[in-house]
Structure formats: structure tokens, C-alpha cells
C-alpha positions, 0 to 999 in steps of 0.5 A: 306807374299805371297810366290813367288811360286818357286818350293820347294826343295824335303825336303821342299815339303816333309814337306809341304805334311805332313802339308797339310795332318795333317793340324796342327802339332808340329815339333815332329808330322812332324818327326813322319810322316817321313819315316826311317831313320828319320831326326833329330828334329833340321833339320826338325825345320830348314826346317819348319822355312825356309818354314815360311820365304818363306810364305808357313807355319805359326804358333801359339804359345803354350808357348815355343812350336809352332804348324805349319800349311800351309799358302798356300793351296795344290791346289794353290801350285800344280796349280802354280807349274804345270804351271811353269813345263809346261812352263819350259819343254813343252814351255807352251803347255799342248798339248805337255805335254799330247803328251809326256806322251802319247808317253812315254805310261805314260797315256792311251787313257781312261785317256786322254778321262777322262781328255777331259770329265773333261775339257768339264765339266769345260769349259764355255758354249758358 
């Protein structure tokens, strides 16, 4: 099942970050990675099942236990989510987004130059 790439809830994204990091994990492993105060095992299990229904997570069974893994790559999710945010908050303009961060002083000239260098490297030659 291919996910629709609606942004995940904060709790869902937190669990996805752990699955991307661990690659494969049982619910107990995921709970162990969460910060204190740790949510209840059943809460994490429910969120994992929701992520599975949404197509972000799959599992392999070992008897009664399931080991979960991400069925969507972090890079793929990041790319689609960023496009949605740029569209929603910056009218689809990356220029507006970078201008916003520059005005807020959240990005330096050096960082912008580094981004420009990467763009020039990855753009097709004419």
C-alpha cells in the first residue's frame, strides 16, 4: 500500500525516526529508544499499527511477535513532506522559503552559498 504522504502526527513521526534509525525493531526496542517519560507499550503498539495501516510500516512475524520496519524511505518522506510545506507556507516558492530563513537569521550566507554550490552540482548541464 502506497502512503498518501499526508504529514505524520508528531507521535507517528517520532516512531518513524526510530524505525529509520534502527531499520528493524520490535515494539519493545522502539519503546526503549523513546525519551522519558516513556509511553506505555500498548500506546506505541497502537501507533505502529496506525503507521502500518497508512502504508509507512510493514512487519515480519516471528511466532506471536512482529518485527517492524519502515516501508517508506526517510529521504522519500522528507522530500514529499518538504514540498508540501513549501507549497503550504511559501506558496510553492523555495526562494520565498530561503528569504524567510535569511530574514529570520536562521540561515547564514555561508549556508546559502553551500546550498547554491550543491544546486549547481546537481543541475543538468546545458
